C-alpha positions in Angstrom: -140.8 83.6 12.1 -141.1 80.2 13.9 -140.3 78.5 10.6 -136.7 79.9 10.7 -136.1 78.5 14.2 -136.3 75.0 12.8 -134.2 75.7 9.8 -131.6 77.7 11.9 -131.4 74.7 14.3 -130.9 72.4 11.3 -128.1 74.7 10.1 -126.4 74.5 13.5 -126.7 70.7 13.5 -125.0 70.7 10.1 -122.2 72.9 11.2 -121.7 70.5 14.1 -121.4 67.7 11.6 -124.6 66.0 12.9 -126.7 66.0 9.7 -126.7 63.4 6.9 -128.5 64.7 3.8 -129.8 63.2 0.7 -131.5 59.8 0.2 -128.4 57.6 0.3 -126.7 59.2 3.4 -130.1 59.4 5.2 -130.9 55.8 4.5 -127.5 54.8 5.9 -128.0 56.9 9.0 -131.4 55.3 9.6 -130.3 51.7 9.1 -127.2 52.1 11.2 -129.2 53.6 14.1 -127.4 56.9 14.0 -130.5 59.0 13.0 -132.5 60.5 15.9 -134.9 62.5 13.7 -135.6 62.5 9.9 -137.1 65.5 8.1 -138.8 64.9 4.8 -139.5 67.8 2.5 -143.3 68.4 2.0 -142.6 68.7 -1.7 -140.6 65.5 -2.0 -142.1 62.9 -4.3 -144.8 60.6 -2.9 -142.5 57.7 -3.5 -139.7 59.4 -1.4 -142.2 60.2 1.4 -143.5 56.7 1.5 -140.0 55.1 1.3 -138.7 57.2 4.2 -141.8 57.1 6.4 -141.9 53.3 6.0 -138.2 53.0 6.7 -138.4 55.3 9.8 -141.4 53.4 11.1 -139.6 50.1 10.7 -136.4 51.3 12.3 -138.3 53.3 15.0 -136.9 56.7 14.0 -139.1 59.7 14.5 -139.8 61.6 11.3 -141.6 64.8 10.2 -142.7 66.2 6.9 -141.4 69.8 7.0 -140.8 72.7 4.7 -139.5 72.4 1.1 -136.6 70.7 -0.6 -135.1 74.1 -1.3 -135.4 75.3 2.3 -133.9 72.1 3.7 -131.0 72.3 1.3 -130.4 76.0 1.9 -130.5 75.5 5.7 -127.6 73.1 5.5 -125.7 75.0 2.8 -126.4 72.5 0.0 -128.5 72.0 -3.1 -132.1 70.9 -2.7 -132.6 68.0 -0.3 -135.7 65.9 0.0 -134.5 64.1 3.2 -132.2 65.1 6.1 -131.3 62.9 9.0 -130.3 64.5 12.3 -127.7 62.3 14.0 -127.5 63.9 17.4 -130.0 63.4 20.3 -129.7 66.9 21.6 -130.3 68.6 18.2 -133.1 66.1 17.4 -134.9 67.0 20.7 -134.5 70.7 20.1 -135.8 70.4 16.5 -138.7 68.3 17.7 -139.6 70.9 20.3 -139.5 73.7 17.7 -141.6 71.6 15.3 -144.2 71.0 18.1 -144.5 74.7 18.7 -145.6 75.1 15.1 -148.5 72.7 15.5 
């Protein structure tokens, strides 16, 4: 059930207004240095994965490949999302901790 911990935390982040979802909003958050963590769906296209991993590396934003587009979208109450950016340091740290526990 560890999986749900990450998605629940993502949902809380969204309710707090600290998540930017979708390629355009996430790109904006990364480039404007608002993103503390980026989650990329494991089933996102190779192109999307490369684009965001390269962008995150360039802008020094931590990123993880995690879960599915459907799960990421559902966690934040939206349609499928390939990319979500967490724009709060506290939520990003909590999510990172939960992700580490999965490894």
